[in-house]
NUTIMI-606944 format. One record per residue (C-alpha): residue number from 1; y, z negated, x. Coordinates in nm, 2 decimals. Each point is the difference from the previous one (the first is absolute). Layout:
N
+--------+--------+--------+--------+
| lumlum |     py |     pz |     px |
+--------+--------+--------+--------+
|    NUM |      Y |      Z |      X |
...
+--------+--------+--------+--------+
***
This chain:
336
+--------+--------+--------+--------+
| lumlum |     py |     pz |     px |
+--------+--------+--------+--------+
|      1 |   0.00 |   0.00 |   0.00 |
|      2 |   0.35 |   0.08 |   0.12 |
|      3 |   0.23 |  -0.29 |   0.10 |
|      4 |   0.26 |  -0.06 |  -0.27 |
|      5 |   0.34 |   0.09 |   0.14 |
|      6 |   0.22 |  -0.07 |  -0.29 |
|      7 |  -0.01 |  -0.35 |  -0.15 |
|      8 |   0.18 |  -0.11 |  -0.31 |
|      9 |   0.32 |  -0.07 |   0.18 |
|     10 |   0.04 |   0.35 |   0.14 |
|     11 |  -0.12 |   0.15 |  -0.33 |
|     12 |   0.26 |  -0.22 |  -0.18 |
|     13 |   0.27 |   0.17 |   0.20 |
|     14 |  -0.14 |   0.34 |  -0.08 |
|     15 |  -0.03 |  -0.05 |  -0.37 |
|     16 |   0.37 |  -0.10 |  -0.02 |
|     17 |   0.06 |   0.38 |   0.03 |
|     18 |  -0.25 |   0.05 |  -0.28 |
|     19 |   0.19 |  -0.24 |  -0.22 |
|     20 |   0.34 |   0.15 |   0.08 |
|     21 |  -0.12 |   0.36 |  -0.07 |
|     22 |  -0.21 |  -0.09 |  -0.30 |
|     23 |   0.29 |  -0.14 |  -0.18 |
|     24 |   0.14 |   0.34 |  -0.07 |
|     25 |  -0.29 |   0.24 |   0.08 |
|     26 |  -0.27 |   0.18 |  -0.19 |
|     27 |  -0.37 |  -0.10 |   0.02 |
|     28 |  -0.22 |   0.19 |   0.24 |
|     29 |  -0.33 |   0.12 |  -0.15 |
|     30 |  -0.31 |  -0.14 |   0.19 |
|     31 |  -0.09 |   0.35 |   0.14 |
|     32 |   0.35 |   0.03 |   0.14 |
|     33 |  -0.04 |  -0.33 |   0.17 |
|     34 |  -0.31 |   0.12 |   0.17 |
|     35 |   0.16 |   0.34 |   0.09 |
|     36 |   0.30 |  -0.17 |   0.16 |
|     37 |  -0.22 |  -0.22 |   0.22 |
|     38 |  -0.19 |   0.31 |   0.10 |
|     39 |   0.33 |   0.16 |   0.10 |
|     40 |  -0.05 |   0.28 |  -0.26 |
|     41 |   0.34 |  -0.08 |  -0.16 |
|     42 |   0.34 |  -0.10 |   0.15 |
|     43 |   0.03 |  -0.37 |   0.07 |
|     44 |   0.22 |  -0.18 |  -0.26 |
|     45 |   0.32 |  -0.14 |   0.15 |
|     46 |  -0.10 |  -0.36 |  -0.08 |
|     47 |  -0.33 |   0.04 |   0.19 |
|     48 |   0.19 |   0.14 |   0.30 |
|     49 |   0.24 |  -0.29 |  -0.02 |
|     50 |  -0.29 |  -0.25 |  -0.01 |
|     51 |  -0.16 |   0.16 |   0.31 |
|     52 |   0.34 |   0.00 |   0.18 |
|     53 |   0.10 |  -0.36 |  -0.09 |
|     54 |   0.08 |  -0.17 |   0.33 |
|     55 |  -0.21 |  -0.30 |  -0.10 |
|     56 |  -0.32 |   0.21 |  -0.02 |
|     57 |   0.07 |   0.32 |   0.19 |
|     58 |  -0.16 |  -0.09 |   0.33 |
|     59 |  -0.32 |  -0.13 |  -0.17 |
|     60 |  -0.02 |   0.31 |  -0.22 |
|     61 |   0.05 |   0.24 |   0.29 |
|     62 |  -0.28 |  -0.16 |   0.21 |
|     63 |  -0.24 |  -0.05 |  -0.30 |
|     64 |  -0.33 |   0.18 |  -0.03 |
|     65 |  -0.01 |   0.29 |  -0.25 |
|     66 |  -0.21 |  -0.20 |  -0.25 |
|     67 |   0.26 |  -0.28 |   0.01 |
|     68 |   0.29 |   0.24 |  -0.05 |
|     69 |  -0.18 |   0.13 |  -0.30 |
|     70 |  -0.04 |  -0.35 |  -0.15 |
|     71 |   0.36 |  -0.07 |   0.07 |
|     72 |   0.11 |   0.33 |  -0.17 |
|     73 |  -0.22 |  -0.06 |  -0.30 |
|     74 |   0.13 |  -0.36 |  -0.04 |
|     75 |   0.36 |   0.12 |   0.00 |
|     76 |  -0.07 |   0.28 |  -0.25 |
|     77 |  -0.21 |  -0.21 |  -0.24 |
|     78 |   0.26 |  -0.28 |   0.01 |
|     79 |   0.26 |   0.26 |  -0.09 |
|     80 |  -0.21 |   0.11 |  -0.31 |
|     81 |  -0.05 |  -0.37 |  -0.09 |
|     82 |   0.38 |  -0.05 |   0.00 |
|     83 |   0.06 |   0.31 |  -0.21 |
|     84 |  -0.25 |  -0.13 |  -0.26 |
|     85 |   0.20 |  -0.32 |  -0.03 |
|     86 |   0.33 |   0.18 |  -0.08 |
|     87 |   0.02 |  -0.13 |  -0.36 |
|     88 |   0.05 |  -0.34 |   0.15 |
|     89 |   0.31 |   0.09 |   0.20 |
|     90 |   0.13 |   0.34 |  -0.09 |
|     91 |   0.30 |  -0.14 |  -0.20 |
|     92 |   0.13 |  -0.17 |   0.32 |
|     93 |  -0.08 |   0.23 |   0.30 |
|     94 |   0.08 |   0.37 |   0.05 |
|     95 |   0.02 |   0.02 |   0.39 |
|     96 |  -0.12 |  -0.22 |   0.28 |
|     97 |  -0.04 |  -0.01 |   0.38 |
|     98 |  -0.19 |  -0.22 |   0.24 |
|     99 |   0.20 |  -0.27 |   0.19 |
|    100 |  -0.19 |   0.01 |   0.34 |
|    101 |   0.21 |  -0.26 |   0.18 |
|    102 |  -0.22 |  -0.30 |   0.10 |
|    103 |   0.26 |  -0.24 |  -0.14 |
|    104 |   0.04 |   0.18 |  -0.33 |
|    105 |   0.00 |  -0.24 |  -0.30 |
|    106 |  -0.18 |   0.26 |  -0.21 |
|    107 |  -0.25 |   0.28 |   0.07 |
|    108 |   0.13 |   0.28 |  -0.23 |
|    109 |   0.36 |   0.04 |  -0.12 |
|    110 |   0.05 |   0.17 |  -0.33 |
|    111 |   0.30 |   0.16 |  -0.16 |
|    112 |   0.21 |  -0.04 |   0.31 |
|    113 |  -0.04 |  -0.38 |   0.01 |
|    114 |   0.00 |  -0.07 |  -0.37 |
|    115 |  -0.38 |  -0.07 |   0.00 |
|    116 |  -0.22 |  -0.20 |   0.24 |
|    117 |  -0.37 |   0.09 |   0.04 |
|    118 |  -0.23 |  -0.23 |   0.20 |
|    119 |  -0.33 |   0.16 |   0.10 |
|    120 |  -0.33 |  -0.16 |   0.11 |
|    121 |  -0.34 |   0.14 |   0.07 |
|    122 |  -0.31 |  -0.20 |  -0.10 |
|    123 |   0.22 |  -0.31 |   0.00 |
|    124 |   0.03 |  -0.09 |  -0.37 |
|    125 |   0.11 |  -0.36 |   0.03 |
|    126 |   0.29 |   0.04 |   0.24 |
|    127 |   0.34 |   0.11 |  -0.14 |
|    128 |   0.23 |   0.00 |   0.30 |
|    129 |   0.11 |  -0.17 |   0.33 |
|    130 |   0.35 |  -0.12 |   0.04 |
|    131 |   0.13 |   0.17 |   0.31 |
|    132 |   0.21 |  -0.21 |   0.24 |
|    133 |   0.21 |   0.31 |   0.08 |
|    134 |   0.13 |   0.27 |  -0.22 |
|    135 |   0.03 |   0.37 |   0.09 |
|    136 |   0.33 |   0.11 |   0.15 |
|    137 |   0.27 |  -0.25 |  -0.10 |
|    138 |  -0.19 |  -0.17 |  -0.28 |
|    139 |  -0.06 |  -0.37 |   0.03 |
|    140 |  -0.35 |  -0.13 |   0.00 |
|    141 |  -0.17 |  -0.28 |  -0.18 |
|    142 |   0.16 |  -0.34 |   0.05 |
|    143 |  -0.32 |  -0.18 |  -0.08 |
|    144 |  -0.20 |   0.20 |   0.26 |
|    145 |   0.27 |  -0.05 |   0.26 |
|    146 |  -0.01 |  -0.37 |  -0.06 |
|    147 |  -0.38 |   0.00 |   0.00 |
|    148 |  -0.01 |   0.17 |   0.34 |
|    149 |   0.27 |  -0.22 |   0.15 |
|    150 |  -0.19 |  -0.31 |  -0.10 |
|    151 |  -0.33 |   0.14 |   0.12 |
|    152 |   0.14 |   0.08 |   0.34 |
|    153 |   0.13 |  -0.36 |   0.02 |
|    154 |  -0.32 |  -0.15 |  -0.12 |
|    155 |  -0.25 |   0.20 |   0.21 |
|    156 |   0.08 |  -0.16 |   0.34 |
|    157 |  -0.10 |  -0.34 |  -0.14 |
|    158 |  -0.36 |   0.11 |   0.01 |
|    159 |  -0.02 |   0.31 |   0.21 |
|    160 |  -0.11 |  -0.08 |   0.35 |
|    161 |   0.13 |   0.13 |   0.32 |
|    162 |  -0.21 |   0.25 |   0.19 |
|    163 |  -0.10 |  -0.28 |   0.24 |
|    164 |  -0.09 |  -0.26 |  -0.27 |
|    165 |  -0.20 |   0.26 |  -0.19 |
|    166 |  -0.19 |   0.10 |   0.32 |
|    167 |  -0.10 |  -0.36 |   0.05 |
|    168 |  -0.11 |  -0.03 |  -0.37 |
|    169 |  -0.19 |   0.32 |   0.01 |
|    170 |  -0.18 |  -0.09 |   0.32 |
|    171 |  -0.12 |  -0.32 |  -0.17 |
|    172 |  -0.11 |   0.19 |  -0.32 |
|    173 |  -0.19 |   0.30 |   0.13 |
|    174 |  -0.25 |  -0.03 |  -0.28 |
|    175 |   0.27 |   0.13 |  -0.24 |
|    176 |  -0.15 |   0.31 |  -0.16 |
|    177 |   0.15 |   0.33 |   0.10 |
|    178 |  -0.02 |   0.32 |  -0.20 |
|    179 |  -0.24 |   0.22 |   0.19 |
|    180 |   0.16 |   0.32 |  -0.13 |
|    181 |   0.34 |  -0.08 |   0.16 |
|    182 |   0.09 |   0.29 |   0.24 |
|    183 |   0.12 |  -0.03 |   0.35 |
|    184 |   0.34 |   0.13 |  -0.12 |
|    185 |   0.02 |  -0.29 |  -0.25 |
|    186 |  -0.10 |  -0.25 |   0.26 |
|    187 |   0.28 |   0.13 |   0.23 |
|    188 |   0.24 |  -0.04 |  -0.29 |
|    189 |  -0.12 |  -0.36 |  -0.03 |
|    190 |   0.05 |  -0.06 |   0.37 |
|    191 |   0.35 |   0.14 |  -0.02 |
|    192 |   0.08 |  -0.23 |  -0.29 |
|    193 |  -0.11 |  -0.30 |   0.20 |
|    194 |   0.21 |   0.12 |   0.29 |
|    195 |   0.30 |   0.01 |  -0.23 |
|    196 |  -0.04 |  -0.36 |  -0.12 |
|    197 |   0.22 |  -0.16 |   0.25 |
|    198 |   0.32 |  -0.20 |   0.02 |
|    199 |   0.09 |  -0.29 |  -0.23 |
|    200 |  -0.29 |   0.01 |  -0.25 |
|    201 |  -0.14 |  -0.34 |  -0.06 |
|    202 |  -0.35 |  -0.09 |   0.12 |
|    203 |  -0.22 |  -0.06 |  -0.30 |
|    204 |  -0.23 |  -0.30 |  -0.03 |
|    205 |  -0.36 |   0.11 |  -0.03 |
|    206 |  -0.11 |  -0.03 |  -0.36 |
|    207 |  -0.37 |   0.01 |  -0.07 |
|    208 |   0.08 |   0.06 |  -0.37 |
|    209 |   0.11 |   0.35 |   0.09 |
|    210 |   0.37 |   0.00 |  -0.05 |
|    211 |   0.06 |   0.10 |   0.36 |
|    212 |   0.16 |   0.34 |  -0.01 |
|    213 |  -0.22 |   0.24 |   0.20 |
|    214 |   0.21 |   0.28 |   0.15 |
|    215 |  -0.27 |   0.25 |  -0.08 |
|    216 |   0.10 |  -0.05 |  -0.36 |
|    217 |   0.32 |   0.18 |   0.09 |
|    218 |  -0.20 |   0.32 |   0.06 |
|    219 |  -0.13 |   0.24 |  -0.26 |
|    220 |  -0.38 |   0.00 |  -0.04 |
|    221 |  -0.05 |  -0.32 |   0.19 |
|    222 |  -0.01 |  -0.25 |  -0.29 |
|    223 |  -0.18 |  -0.03 |  -0.33 |
|    224 |  -0.29 |  -0.18 |  -0.17 |
|    225 |  -0.26 |   0.18 |   0.21 |
|    226 |   0.18 |  -0.04 |   0.34 |
|    227 |   0.03 |  -0.37 |   0.05 |
|    228 |   0.37 |   0.01 |   0.04 |
|    229 |   0.25 |  -0.13 |  -0.25 |
|    230 |   0.30 |   0.23 |  -0.08 |
|    231 |   0.33 |  -0.13 |   0.13 |
|    232 |   0.15 |  -0.04 |  -0.35 |
|    233 |  -0.30 |  -0.22 |  -0.09 |
|    234 |   0.08 |  -0.23 |   0.30 |
|    235 |   0.36 |  -0.02 |  -0.10 |
|    236 |  -0.09 |  -0.09 |  -0.36 |
|    237 |  -0.24 |  -0.26 |   0.11 |
|    238 |   0.28 |  -0.17 |   0.19 |
|    239 |   0.23 |  -0.02 |  -0.30 |
|    240 |   0.20 |   0.32 |   0.03 |
|    241 |   0.01 |   0.08 |  -0.37 |
|    242 |   0.12 |  -0.35 |  -0.09 |
|    243 |   0.27 |   0.01 |   0.27 |
|    244 |   0.17 |   0.31 |  -0.14 |
|    245 |  -0.08 |  -0.02 |  -0.37 |
|    246 |   0.33 |  -0.14 |  -0.14 |
|    247 |   0.23 |   0.26 |   0.15 |
|    248 |  -0.25 |   0.29 |   0.00 |
|    249 |  -0.10 |  -0.05 |  -0.36 |
|    250 |   0.36 |   0.00 |  -0.12 |
|    251 |   0.09 |   0.32 |   0.19 |
|    252 |  -0.31 |   0.18 |  -0.12 |
|    253 |   0.05 |  -0.10 |  -0.36 |
|    254 |   0.35 |   0.15 |   0.01 |
|    255 |  -0.13 |   0.33 |   0.15 |
|    256 |  -0.32 |   0.04 |  -0.20 |
|    257 |   0.11 |   0.12 |  -0.34 |
|    258 |   0.28 |   0.21 |   0.15 |
|    259 |  -0.27 |   0.18 |   0.22 |
|    260 |  -0.23 |   0.06 |  -0.30 |
|    261 |   0.27 |   0.13 |  -0.23 |
|    262 |   0.32 |   0.05 |   0.20 |
|    263 |   0.33 |  -0.01 |  -0.18 |
|    264 |   0.14 |   0.35 |  -0.05 |
|    265 |  -0.34 |   0.18 |   0.05 |
|    266 |  -0.12 |   0.22 |  -0.28 |
|    267 |  -0.36 |  -0.10 |   0.08 |
|    268 |  -0.24 |  -0.14 |   0.27 |
|    269 |  -0.36 |   0.11 |   0.01 |
|    270 |  -0.29 |  -0.14 |   0.19 |
|    271 |  -0.27 |   0.27 |   0.06 |
|    272 |  -0.34 |  -0.08 |   0.13 |
|    273 |  -0.24 |   0.28 |   0.09 |
|    274 |  -0.36 |  -0.12 |  -0.02 |
|    275 |  -0.32 |   0.17 |   0.11 |
|    276 |  -0.11 |   0.25 |   0.26 |
|    277 |  -0.08 |   0.37 |   0.01 |
|    278 |  -0.12 |   0.15 |  -0.23 |
|    279 |   0.14 |  -0.25 |  -0.26 |
|    280 |   0.35 |  -0.15 |   0.03 |
|    281 |   0.19 |  -0.15 |  -0.30 |
|    282 |   0.35 |  -0.14 |  -0.03 |
|    283 |   0.13 |  -0.31 |  -0.19 |
|    284 |   0.37 |  -0.06 |  -0.06 |
|    285 |   0.16 |  -0.34 |  -0.07 |
|    286 |   0.36 |  -0.02 |  -0.12 |
|    287 |   0.19 |  -0.32 |  -0.05 |
|    288 |   0.30 |  -0.04 |  -0.23 |
|    289 |   0.21 |  -0.28 |  -0.13 |
|    290 |  -0.15 |  -0.25 |   0.25 |
|    291 |   0.30 |  -0.22 |   0.00 |
|    292 |   0.07 |  -0.25 |   0.28 |
|    293 |  -0.19 |  -0.31 |  -0.11 |
|    294 |  -0.26 |   0.02 |   0.28 |
|    295 |  -0.06 |  -0.29 |   0.23 |
|    296 |  -0.22 |  -0.03 |   0.31 |
|    297 |  -0.21 |  -0.29 |   0.12 |
|    298 |  -0.27 |  -0.04 |   0.27 |
|    299 |  -0.35 |   0.08 |  -0.13 |
|    300 |  -0.21 |  -0.30 |  -0.10 |
|    301 |  -0.22 |   0.07 |   0.31 |
|    302 |   0.21 |   0.23 |   0.22 |
|    303 |  -0.21 |   0.27 |   0.18 |
|    304 |   0.12 |   0.32 |   0.18 |
|    305 |  -0.13 |   0.20 |  -0.30 |
|    306 |   0.21 |  -0.22 |  -0.24 |
|    307 |   0.26 |  -0.21 |   0.16 |
|    308 |   0.26 |  -0.02 |  -0.28 |
|    309 |  -0.01 |   0.04 |  -0.38 |
|    310 |   0.27 |   0.18 |  -0.20 |
|    311 |   0.03 |  -0.16 |  -0.34 |
|    312 |   0.19 |   0.04 |  -0.32 |
|    313 |   0.02 |  -0.17 |  -0.34 |
|    314 |  -0.07 |   0.21 |  -0.31 |
|    315 |   0.04 |  -0.17 |  -0.34 |
|    316 |  -0.06 |  -0.34 |   0.16 |
|    317 |  -0.31 |   0.10 |   0.19 |
|    318 |   0.01 |   0.01 |   0.38 |
|    319 |  -0.16 |   0.32 |   0.14 |
|    320 |  -0.08 |   0.12 |   0.35 |
|    321 |   0.01 |   0.38 |  -0.02 |
|    322 |   0.06 |   0.05 |   0.38 |
|    323 |  -0.07 |  -0.16 |   0.33 |
|    324 |   0.10 |   0.05 |   0.37 |
|    325 |  -0.24 |   0.10 |   0.28 |
|    326 |   0.08 |  -0.06 |   0.36 |
|    327 |  -0.12 |   0.24 |   0.28 |
|    328 |  -0.09 |  -0.08 |   0.36 |
|    329 |   0.25 |   0.04 |   0.28 |
|    330 |  -0.22 |   0.27 |   0.14 |
|    331 |   0.05 |   0.22 |  -0.31 |
|    332 |   0.37 |  -0.04 |   0.00 |
|    333 |   0.05 |   0.03 |  -0.38 |
|    334 |   0.25 |  -0.21 |  -0.20 |
|    335 |  -0.13 |  -0.23 |  -0.27 |
|    336 |  -0.17 |   0.21 |  -0.28 |
+--------+--------+--------+--------+
***
């Protein structure tokens, strides 16, 4: 079997072009989809744009032919799935384009900024991440900037220096290592250790596991099957959520409803493409009249997958329709 080149993240970037084009395009018959992939017909502009997207271009150019075919079919089928959902949004959107900047607050911009479209691929639970920086001159999320400032201040309390970690690691060689880690990843790990110098505090050894292992700062080096706690887990086990909750919760509550249904926007859509070739479907969520009576609290048992709950009261009943997930430092994503 061929190695999978395009994961959900890269395909997620690609199908943003499917969503933008599908908003105002005509459905492609199945035989036309096959003909396009086989190069019998001209490549649609949205497929060419997906291939050329700076976030996926290098991967696409170096991919094996069968992987390129899967990529192309995914983009084309997602386009058709978006077209089929037109009754759910056609009153609001006539034109759209992809916002490819990494700091963009939305994925697809409709009607010259009047409509926001957030796009996900096989990620039905996640609505959006609050970016710490906006594109061009736009301001970023106040809650995420506060979160990152506090995380940076909190991390040195438990992150060891390179020397102290070396001593700890030498005494704990039985710590399981993931055997599939490549030499390149190990060198990244060594480089990370070399960078942990200066004024960072030396951590006390903690047999309960709250010692922050620098390998948790690297992708693919932590997880349930690898014997290494992720860095955000270590922060949380040392009281990070509780230390930021008052100010962070207030900032997020203020931003949340405005992000879901921004003032002055005609509409905001959340599109999730689900499935794989040969079957991809789209679901669309649209919020309206959310109001501003949301409040945020730490989850009853905070975990990286659910650190904060976003609550509201409806007719005297307290509901928890949304929650906040925290990602590891290695991933570099804002709170989701």
